C-alpha positions as CSV (number, residue, x, y, z in Angstrom):
1,M,0.0,0.0,0.0
2,N,1.4,3.4,-1.0
3,D,0.4,6.2,1.4
4,D,1.7,9.3,-0.4
5,G,-1.4,11.5,-0.6
6,H,-3.7,9.3,-2.6
7,P,-7.4,10.0,-2.3
8,K,-9.2,7.9,0.3
9,S,-12.5,9.7,1.1
10,W,-14.1,12.5,-0.9
11,R,-17.2,14.2,-2.1
12,I,-18.4,15.5,-5.4
13,E,-20.7,18.4,-5.1
14,G,-22.7,20.6,-7.5
15,S,-24.0,24.2,-7.3
16,N,-25.6,26.8,-9.4
17,D,-24.7,29.8,-7.2
18,K,-21.4,28.7,-5.5
19,T,-23.2,29.1,-2.1
20,N,-25.5,26.2,-1.8
21,W,-23.9,22.8,-2.7
22,D,-25.7,19.5,-3.3
23,L,-24.0,16.2,-2.7
24,I,-23.6,14.3,-6.1
25,D,-21.5,11.5,-4.9
26,K,-19.4,10.4,-1.9
27,K,-16.7,7.8,-1.5
28,E,-15.3,6.6,1.9
29,N,-12.2,4.5,2.5
30,D,-12.0,3.8,-1.2
31,S,-8.7,2.1,-2.1
32,Y,-8.9,2.2,-5.9
33,L,-6.5,5.2,-6.2
34,N,-4.2,4.1,-3.4
35,G,-0.9,3.4,-5.3
36,K,1.5,4.9,-7.7
37,Y,-0.1,5.3,-11.2
38,N,-3.4,3.9,-10.1
39,Q,-6.4,5.0,-12.1
40,H,-10.1,4.2,-11.9
41,R,-13.4,5.3,-13.5
42,F,-16.0,6.2,-10.9
43,I,-19.7,6.7,-11.7
44,C,-21.4,9.3,-9.6
45,Q,-24.5,8.1,-7.9
46,N,-26.4,11.4,-8.3
47,K,-30.1,10.4,-8.2
48,N,-31.7,13.9,-8.4
49,N,-31.1,14.5,-12.1
50,N,-30.2,18.1,-11.5
51,Y,-27.9,20.1,-13.8
52,Y,-25.1,22.2,-12.2
53,Q,-23.1,25.1,-13.4
54,Y,-20.3,24.4,-10.8
55,I,-18.8,21.1,-9.7
56,R,-16.3,20.7,-6.9
57,Y,-14.2,17.9,-5.4
58,V,-13.9,18.0,-1.6
59,Q,-11.3,15.7,-0.1
60,D,-12.2,14.4,3.4
61,D,-9.2,12.1,3.9
62,S,-6.1,10.6,2.1
63,W,-4.1,7.4,2.5
64,Y,-1.2,9.6,3.8
65,T,-0.2,8.2,7.2
66,N,1.0,11.5,8.6
67,R,-2.4,12.8,10.0
68,D,-1.0,16.4,9.8
69,Y,-1.4,16.0,6.0
70,K,-4.7,14.2,5.7
71,Y,-5.8,16.6,3.0
72,K,-2.6,16.1,0.9
73,I,-3.6,15.0,-2.6
74,R,-1.8,13.8,-5.7
75,L,-3.9,13.7,-8.8
76,S,-2.6,13.8,-12.4
77,C,-5.9,13.9,-14.2
78,F,-9.5,14.6,-13.3
79,E,-12.3,14.4,-15.9
80,F,-16.1,14.7,-15.7
81,F,-18.4,13.3,-18.3
82,G,-22.1,14.0,-18.6
83,S,-24.9,15.9,-20.3
84,I,-25.2,19.6,-21.0
85,K,-28.5,21.2,-20.5
86,E,-29.9,23.1,-23.4
87,D,-32.2,26.1,-22.7
């Protein structure tokens, strides 16, 4: 197990005003990304079918063993796929 800042627990949230955020998906103690060069495709479990102008990633914990750095993160790529709402 590699504990150098790989994501462990996180949330994906969406907003249309950057003030109120809705939970789109949450992962806890997820080990898929714990290791050098690991990659994984996650499917968000959003059940409300809302569209959002803003999406954010919020890290709650990493696999880094030094608890002073639990928010340390190492990501090389982050992509979202989905639908675009047409007015």
